[in-house]
C-alpha positions as CSV (number, residue, x, y, z in Angstrom):
1,S,153.4,131.9,125.0
2,S,153.3,129.0,127.4
3,P,154.5,129.1,131.1
4,S,157.4,126.8,130.4
5,T,158.7,129.1,127.5
6,R,158.1,132.1,129.8
7,A,160.1,130.4,132.4
8,L,162.9,129.6,130.1
9,L,163.0,133.0,128.8
10,F,163.0,134.6,132.3
11,A,166.0,132.3,133.1
12,L,167.9,133.2,130.1
13,F,167.4,136.9,130.3
14,L,168.1,137.0,134.1
15,A,171.5,135.1,133.3
16,L,172.4,137.4,130.6
17,Y,171.5,140.5,132.6
18,S,173.3,139.2,135.6
19,L,176.4,138.6,133.5
20,T,176.4,141.9,131.9
21,M,175.9,143.8,135.2
22,A,178.8,141.5,136.9
23,T,181.2,142.1,134.0
24,N,180.7,145.6,133.6
25,G,180.5,146.4,137.2
26,L,183.9,144.8,137.6
27,I,185.5,146.9,134.8
28,I,183.9,150.1,136.5
29,F,185.5,149.1,139.9
30,I,188.8,148.2,138.4
31,T,189.4,151.3,136.0
32,W,188.3,153.6,138.7
33,T,190.2,152.1,141.6
34,D,193.5,150.7,140.2
35,P,196.2,153.4,139.8
36,R,198.0,151.5,137.3
37,L,195.1,151.9,134.8
38,N,195.3,155.7,134.9
39,S,195.4,156.2,130.9
40,P,192.7,157.4,128.6
41,M,191.8,154.0,127.3
42,Y,190.7,152.9,130.7
43,F,189.0,156.1,131.5
44,F,186.9,155.7,128.4
45,L,186.4,151.9,129.1
46,G,185.2,152.7,132.6
47,H,182.5,155.2,131.3
48,L,181.5,152.6,128.4
49,S,180.8,150.0,131.1
50,F,178.8,152.5,133.1
51,L,176.8,153.4,130.2
52,D,176.4,149.5,129.5
53,V,175.0,149.1,133.0
54,C,172.5,152.0,132.5
55,F,171.5,150.8,129.1
56,V,170.4,147.2,130.1
57,T,168.9,148.3,133.4
58,T,166.5,150.6,131.6
59,T,164.8,147.7,129.7
60,I,165.7,144.2,131.0
61,P,164.2,144.4,134.6
62,Q,160.9,145.5,133.3
63,M,160.9,142.6,130.6
64,L,161.7,140.1,133.5
65,I,158.8,141.4,135.5
66,H,156.4,141.0,132.6
67,L,157.7,137.5,132.1
68,V,156.5,136.5,135.6
69,V,153.3,138.6,136.1
70,K,150.1,138.5,134.0
71,N,149.7,142.3,133.9
72,H,151.8,143.7,131.2
73,I,150.4,147.4,131.3
74,V,153.2,150.1,131.3
75,S,152.1,153.6,132.3
76,F,152.5,156.4,129.8
77,V,155.0,158.1,132.2
78,S,157.0,155.0,132.5
79,C,157.1,154.5,128.7
80,M,158.4,158.2,128.3
81,T,160.9,157.7,130.9
82,Q,162.2,154.4,129.6
83,M,162.4,155.7,126.0
84,Y,164.2,158.8,127.1
85,L,166.9,156.7,129.0
86,V,167.3,154.5,126.0
87,F,167.9,157.6,123.8
88,F,170.1,159.3,126.2
89,V,172.4,156.4,127.0
90,G,172.3,155.0,123.4
91,V,173.4,158.2,121.8
92,A,176.1,158.8,124.5
93,E,177.4,155.3,123.8
94,C,177.6,155.8,120.0
95,I,179.6,159.0,120.4
96,L,181.9,157.6,123.1
97,L,182.8,154.4,121.0
98,A,183.9,157.0,118.2
99,F,186.1,158.8,120.8
100,M,187.4,155.4,121.8
101,A,188.5,154.6,118.2
102,Y,190.1,158.1,117.8
103,D,192.0,157.4,121.2
104,R,193.3,154.1,119.7
105,Y,194.3,155.9,116.4
106,V,196.3,158.6,118.3
107,A,197.9,156.0,120.7
108,I,199.1,153.7,117.7
109,C,199.7,156.4,115.0
110,H,201.0,159.3,117.0
111,P,202.6,157.5,120.1
112,L,205.1,160.4,120.8
113,N,202.4,163.0,121.0
114,Y,199.9,160.8,122.7
115,A,200.1,162.3,126.1
116,Q,199.8,165.7,124.8
117,I,197.0,165.1,122.4
118,M,194.9,162.9,124.9
119,S,195.5,164.9,128.0
120,Q,193.2,164.3,131.1
121,Q,191.6,167.5,130.3
122,V,190.8,166.5,126.7
123,C,189.4,163.1,127.9
124,V,187.1,164.7,130.3
125,K,185.7,167.0,127.7
126,L,185.3,164.3,125.3
127,V,183.3,162.2,127.7
128,S,181.3,165.2,129.0
129,T,180.5,165.8,125.2
130,A,179.2,162.3,124.8
131,W,177.1,162.7,127.9
132,F,175.7,166.1,127.0
133,F,174.8,165.2,123.4
134,G,173.0,162.3,124.6
135,L,171.1,164.3,127.1
136,I,170.0,166.9,124.5
137,N,169.4,164.5,121.8
138,G,167.4,162.4,124.0
139,I,164.9,165.5,124.6
140,F,164.7,166.0,121.0
141,L,164.0,162.5,120.2
142,E,161.5,162.1,123.1
143,Y,159.5,165.2,121.8
144,M,159.3,163.9,118.3
145,S,158.0,160.5,119.7
146,F,155.2,162.1,121.7
147,R,154.2,165.1,119.9
148,N,151.1,163.5,118.5
149,P,148.3,162.5,120.8
150,F,147.4,158.9,121.6
151,C,143.8,157.9,121.5
152,K,143.5,154.2,120.5
153,D,144.4,150.8,121.9
154,N,148.1,151.3,122.6
155,H,149.5,147.7,122.3
156,I,153.2,147.7,122.1
157,E,154.5,144.6,120.3
158,N,158.0,144.8,121.8
159,F,159.6,144.0,125.0
160,F,160.2,147.8,125.6
161,C,159.0,151.2,124.4
162,E,160.9,151.7,121.2
163,A,160.3,154.9,119.2
164,P,159.2,153.8,115.8
165,I,156.7,151.4,117.2
166,V,155.3,154.0,119.8
167,I,155.1,156.6,117.1
168,A,153.0,154.3,114.8
169,L,150.4,154.1,117.5
170,S,149.6,157.8,117.6
171,C,146.5,159.2,116.1
172,G,148.0,162.0,114.1
173,D,150.3,161.7,111.1
174,P,153.4,160.0,112.1
175,R,155.4,160.8,109.0
176,F,157.1,164.0,110.0
177,S,158.2,162.6,113.4
178,L,159.5,159.5,111.7
179,K,161.4,161.6,109.1
180,M,162.9,163.8,111.8
181,I,164.1,160.6,113.7
182,F,165.4,159.2,110.5
183,A,167.5,162.4,110.0
184,D,168.7,162.4,113.5
185,A,169.8,158.8,113.3
186,I,172.0,159.7,110.1
187,V,173.8,162.2,112.3
188,V,173.9,160.2,115.6
189,L,174.9,156.9,113.9
190,L,176.5,157.7,110.6
191,S,178.7,160.4,111.8
192,P,180.5,158.3,114.6
193,M,180.7,155.2,112.5
194,V,182.5,157.4,109.8
195,L,185.2,158.5,112.5
196,I,185.4,154.9,113.8
197,V,185.9,153.5,110.3
198,I,188.5,156.2,109.4
199,S,190.3,155.8,112.6
200,Y,190.8,152.1,112.3
201,A,191.7,152.2,108.5
202,R,194.5,154.6,109.4
203,I,195.5,152.3,112.2
204,L,195.8,149.3,109.9
205,M,197.6,151.3,107.3
206,S,200.1,152.4,110.0
207,I,200.7,148.9,111.3
208,L,201.1,147.5,107.8
209,S,203.9,150.0,107.2
210,R,206.0,149.3,110.1
211,A,205.0,146.5,112.3
212,S,206.2,143.0,112.5
213,S,204.1,140.0,111.6
214,S,203.5,139.2,115.2
215,G,202.4,142.8,116.0
216,R,200.2,142.9,112.9
217,G,198.3,139.8,113.9
218,K,197.7,141.3,117.5
219,T,196.6,144.7,116.1
220,F,194.3,143.1,113.4
221,S,192.7,140.8,116.1
222,T,192.2,143.9,118.4
223,C,190.6,146.0,115.4
224,A,188.5,143.3,114.3
225,S,187.1,142.7,117.9
226,H,186.4,146.3,118.3
227,L,184.8,146.6,114.9
228,T,182.6,143.6,115.7
229,V,181.1,145.5,118.6
230,V,180.6,148.6,116.5
231,I,179.0,146.6,113.7
232,L,176.5,144.9,116.2
233,L,175.5,148.0,117.9
234,Y,175.2,150.3,114.7
235,T,173.7,148.0,112.3
236,S,170.9,146.9,114.8
237,A,170.2,150.4,115.8
238,M,170.1,151.6,112.1
239,F,167.6,148.7,111.3
240,S,165.4,150.0,114.2
241,Y,165.6,153.6,113.4
242,M,166.4,154.2,109.8
243,N,164.1,151.9,108.1
244,P,160.7,152.8,106.4
245,R,157.7,152.5,108.6
246,S,156.3,149.6,106.5
247,T,159.2,147.4,107.5
248,H,158.6,147.5,111.2
249,G,156.9,144.8,112.9
250,P,157.1,142.7,116.0
251,D,158.9,139.7,114.5
252,K,161.4,142.2,112.5
253,D,162.2,144.5,115.4
254,K,162.5,142.2,118.3
255,P,165.8,140.5,117.3
256,F,167.6,143.6,116.4
257,S,166.4,145.4,119.5
258,L,167.7,142.4,121.7
259,L,171.1,143.0,119.8
260,Y,171.7,146.5,120.9
261,I,170.0,146.4,124.1
262,I,171.5,143.4,125.9
263,I,173.9,141.5,123.5
264,T,176.3,144.6,122.9
265,P,176.6,145.4,126.4
266,M,177.5,142.0,127.3
267,C,180.0,141.6,124.6
268,N,181.8,144.9,125.2
269,P,183.7,143.8,128.3
270,I,184.8,140.6,126.8
271,I,186.0,142.2,123.6
272,Y,187.3,145.6,125.0
273,S,188.8,144.5,128.4
274,F,189.1,140.8,129.2
275,Q,191.6,140.2,126.3
276,N,193.9,142.9,127.7
277,K,196.8,141.9,129.8
278,E,196.8,145.0,132.0
279,M,193.1,144.4,132.6
280,K,193.7,140.7,133.5
281,G,196.5,142.1,135.9
282,A,194.2,144.5,137.7
283,M,191.7,141.8,138.1
284,V,194.2,139.6,139.8
285,R,195.2,142.5,142.0
286,A,191.7,143.3,142.9
287,I,191.2,139.6,144.0
288,G,194.2,139.8,146.0
289,R,193.2,143.0,147.8
290,S,189.6,141.4,148.4
291,S,191.2,138.2,149.8
292,L,193.6,140.2,152.0
293,A,190.7,142.3,153.5
294,Q,188.7,139.1,154.2
295,A,191.9,137.7,156.0
296,W,192.2,140.9,158.1
297,S,188.4,140.8,158.8
298,V,188.7,137.1,160.1
């Protein structure tokens, strides 16, 4: 690509990366420091934002470097490390989104038992489960991706090391590895998605049976926003990891890779948090504390 195109792409992705880091960083700070946000929903939101920060940081900085330097070589160890982190964080986020949907289901459909069902101990266990499953699943996917030797020109037609493309470069027969990653994707992607769909379906059924028209509209809007994020993440990941090898190619994979690598982490804070009155109030209080601290320092 021409220098002007590369400069434009650099500016665009730097802006998107900076926006994603700033918004998610703000949510992490607010949810972990404001005592008024001491509830399971904000506990999960803080961890989701932290995962999003990790997610974009594993890929975008390296892509920005490659847009400004001529040497696009990535070492074998760096490629392995990047793939593992993407697997680890991506799987953990898929599972966490399912737990967040379940949390909303309990809050709306079982409000009297919410505090008992979603206790602090339960929330810690759910988040730990998401992180642990991501850790273990990442090791499995990493092994499947690098089990065959690489002995030819290893040119990756993507902006980061993605499993199906890397596996296709190996010298051995990649079919077993691709089948195992496909099977793993069914468990990792479809199982949480089923839980999410069931949770929101029950939420909508509950609201339709007892809420006022204004309450229904607000809940529909919230559910639609959350499902938009889920659909973006899951469909793009499914296209990358659950399609036959013959359908993979640089022109087909890159747009979907961008969706779940940077667009979804950028949208999560806007959809999950910035439409929330409590979150807006927490931001105002945080700005007020910052202004007061500056005034005292002066």
